[in-house]
C-alpha positions in Angstrom: 6.8 5.9 42.5 3.0 4.7 40.7 1.9 7.6 39.9 4.8 9.3 38.1 5.3 5.6 36.1 1.7 7.0 34.7 2.4 9.9 33.8 5.8 9.1 32.0 3.0 7.0 29.7 1.2 10.0 29.7 3.9 12.3 28.4 5.1 10.2 25.9 1.9 8.7 23.9 2.1 7.8 20.5 -0.2 10.2 18.7 1.2 8.3 14.8 3.1 6.1 12.8 3.9 6.4 9.2 5.2 3.9 7.2 7.2 4.5 3.9 7.3 2.6 0.7 8.6 2.9 -2.5 5.0 1.3 -4.9 6.9 -0.3 -7.5 8.9 -2.3 -5.3 7.9 -2.2 -1.6 11.6 -1.4 -0.8 11.3 1.0 2.7 11.7 4.8 1.9 14.5 5.9 5.1 15.7 9.1 4.0 16.8 11.7 6.5 15.6 14.7 4.1 11.8 13.6 4.6 9.3 16.6 5.1 6.5 16.6 6.9 3.4 19.4 7.0 0.3 18.8 8.6 -2.4 21.5 7.7 0.3 23.9 5.7 2.5 23.6 9.7 5.9 22.0 9.6 6.0 18.5 12.2 8.9 16.8 13.3 8.3 13.4 13.7 11.0 10.4 15.1 12.7 8.7 12.2 12.7 5.2 13.9 14.3 3.3 11.3 12.6 1.0 8.4 10.5 3.8 6.6 8.9 4.5 9.8 8.1 8.6 11.2 6.5 8.6 14.2 4.6 11.7 16.0 5.5 11.5 20.2 3.1 13.7 22.2 2.1 16.2 19.3 -1.5 15.9 19.9 -4.2 14.2 17.8 -5.6 16.9 15.6 -7.3 15.6 12.1 -5.6 17.5 8.4 -3.9 17.0 5.5 -0.7 15.9 6.5 1.9 16.2 3.0 5.0 14.4 2.6 8.4 15.3 -0.1 11.0 13.0 -0.5 13.3 13.8 -3.0 12.8 11.5 -5.8 9.2 10.9 -5.1 6.0 12.8 -5.8 4.4 14.8 -2.7 2.0 12.7 -1.4 -0.8 14.3 0.4 -2.8 11.6 3.1 -6.1 12.7 4.9 -5.3 12.2 8.9 -8.8 10.9 10.3 -8.2 9.6 14.3 -11.7 8.5 14.2 -10.6 5.7 11.4 -7.2 5.2 13.3 -6.5 2.4 15.7 -6.8 4.5 18.9 -3.9 2.2 20.3 -2.0 2.2 17.1 -2.7 5.2 14.7 -0.5 4.3 12.0 -1.3 4.9 8.1 1.1 3.6 5.6 2.3 6.1 2.6 3.3 4.5 -1.0 5.4 6.5 -2.4 5.2 7.3 -6.0 8.6 7.7 -8.0 9.1 11.1 -9.7 9.6 11.2 -13.4 11.5 14.6 -13.2 14.3 13.2 -10.7 15.7 10.2 -11.9 16.3 7.4 -8.5 17.1 4.1 -10.0 15.3 3.1 -13.1 13.4 4.9 -15.2 9.5 4.9 -14.5 6.0 3.9 -17.1 3.9 6.3 -16.7 0.4 6.0 -16.4 -2.8 8.8 -15.9 -5.6 10.0 -17.0 -9.1 11.7 -15.8 -12.6 9.4 -15.0 -14.9 10.9 -13.1 -16.1 9.3 -10.2 -13.0 7.5 -9.9 -12.2 6.6 -5.8 -9.2 4.3 -5.5 -6.7 2.5 -8.0 -4.5 0.1 -7.5 -2.6 -3.2 -9.4 -0.8 -6.0 -9.6 2.0 -7.5 -11.2 0.8 -11.3 -12.1 4.3 -11.8 -14.2 6.1 -11.2 -10.2 3.6 -13.6 -8.0 5.2 -13.8 -4.0 3.6 -16.8 -3.7 0.9 -18.9 -4.3 -2.8 -20.2 -3.0 -2.5 -24.1 -1.5 -6.3 -23.7 0.7 -8.3 -22.1 2.9 -10.5 -22.5 6.1 -12.9 -20.1 6.5 -14.3 -21.1 9.9 -10.7 -19.7 11.1 -9.9 -17.4 8.1 -6.2 -18.8 7.2 -5.3 -19.5 4.2 -2.1 -21.9 3.5 0.8 -20.6 0.9 3.0 -22.8 -1.3 6.2 -20.7 -0.7 9.1 -20.4 -2.9 11.3 -21.0 0.2 10.5 -21.4 3.8 12.3 -19.2 5.4 10.3 -16.5 3.1 8.3 -13.9 5.2 5.4 -11.8 3.9 6.6 -8.2 4.5 4.0 -6.3 3.1 0.3 -6.0 4.8 -1.8 -6.0 1.4 -1.6 -8.6 -1.0 -4.1 -9.4 -4.0 -4.6 -13.1 -4.6 -5.8 -13.5 -8.4 -8.3 -15.1 -10.2 -6.1 -15.4 -13.3 -9.4 -17.0 -15.7 -11.3 -14.2 -14.8 -9.0 -11.8 -14.9 -9.6 -10.2 -11.3 -8.3 -10.0 -7.8 -9.1 -10.5 -4.3 -7.7 -7.5 -2.2 -6.4 -9.7 1.0 -5.0 -8.3 4.1 -3.0 -10.2 6.4 -4.4 -10.4 10.0 -1.7 -12.4 11.6 1.9 -14.7 10.0 1.3 -17.9 11.1 4.0 -20.6 11.0 4.0 -23.2 8.2 3.5 -21.1 5.5 -0.1 -20.0 6.7 -1.4 -16.1 7.3 -4.7 -15.2 8.2 -7.1 -12.9 6.6 -8.8 -9.4 8.9 -11.4 -10.4 6.3 -13.3 -13.8 4.9 -12.7 -14.6 1.6 -15.0 -13.5 -0.6 -15.1 -15.9 -3.3 -13.4 -19.6 -3.8 -9.8 -19.7 -5.5 -7.8 -22.6 -7.8 -4.4 -24.3 -6.2 -1.3 -22.4 -7.2 -3.8 -19.0 -7.7 -1.0 -16.0 -7.6 -1.0 -14.1 -4.7 0.9 -10.9 -5.9 2.2 -8.1 -3.6 -0.5 -4.6 -4.5 0.9 -1.7 -5.5 -0.8 1.9 -5.2 -1.7 4.8 -7.7 -3.1 8.3 -7.0 -6.7 9.4 -7.3 -7.6 13.1 -6.9 -11.0 14.6 -6.1 -12.0 14.7 -9.2 -10.9 11.7 -10.7 -7.9 12.2 -12.1 -5.3 9.1 -11.5 -1.7 8.8 -11.9 0.3 5.4 -11.8 3.7 4.7 -12.1 5.6 1.5 -12.4 9.7 0.8 -12.9 10.9 0.7 -16.7 13.5 -2.4 -16.0 12.5 -2.9 -20.2 10.8 -6.1 -19.5 6.8 -6.8 -19.8 5.4 -4.3 -18.4 1.5 -6.2 -17.6 -0.3 -4.8 -15.0 -4.3 -5.9 -13.6 -5.5 -3.4 -12.5 -8.2 -3.1 -10.0 -10.4 0.5 -9.3 -13.3 1.6 -8.0 -15.6 3.7 -9.7 -18.7 5.0 -7.3 -19.7 2.1 -5.7 -18.4 -0.3 -9.0 -15.1 -2.1 -8.6 -13.7 -2.6 -12.3 -10.6 -4.4 -13.2 -8.4 -3.6 -16.3 -5.8 -5.4 -17.8 -2.9 -2.6 -18.7 0.6 -3.1 -20.4 2.7 -0.3 -20.1 4.0 -0.6 -22.7 1.1 0.8 -25.4 -1.0 3.3 -23.3 -0.9 5.1 -26.8 -4.9 5.1 -26.5 -5.3 3.1 -22.7 -7.9 4.5 -20.4 -9.7 3.9 -17.1 -13.8 3.7 -18.4 
């Protein structure tokens, strides 16, 4: 009996979890018409709801995964199992709304080319999720001022802003704790003042030749974002007003 149970567990191994979300809103993408290919060959993950798609017993071969969802630009991600948790191999998929398909609000596009560019993300300081209260470096525990006691941090990555310096530190939530506290995966690299805004991170797209693309929803209101990008080993920041993009480029 025990042998049969063990064989059953082996036959039902989780090989990949992909969590899809709209990077401009943070809302999960649970579309039934999602198409997946790995190195050009169709794969058929199971839809487990809440934006989660899983591959069971598919094998763990590295390759280029492409994800096509109506209303969004195609998304490509290199699957490298050496970089993933062997117990729970998971990737977060940040979908960028397409300019060609109207789905909700219109979009504003920031694009260009910067040789050596490796990554691009941003936060909107006008839309903080909550704010910083204090940090216990010994236990990596951050206490937050929450807008209400029932609020939960539903994402993994946030930006903790130093407004005075025009920078922010990327925070990865290791665990959410009671009473408005979180444990960070890594130790904070600097001190932050009380009430520093904690904001959801939006993700852009960067190609190997340095082409970049970043889109936000056009709500008709102010659209000023603090961009964080990496060129080689250097991390840079730039404030970008998406309503005034004529001469704005990353440098």
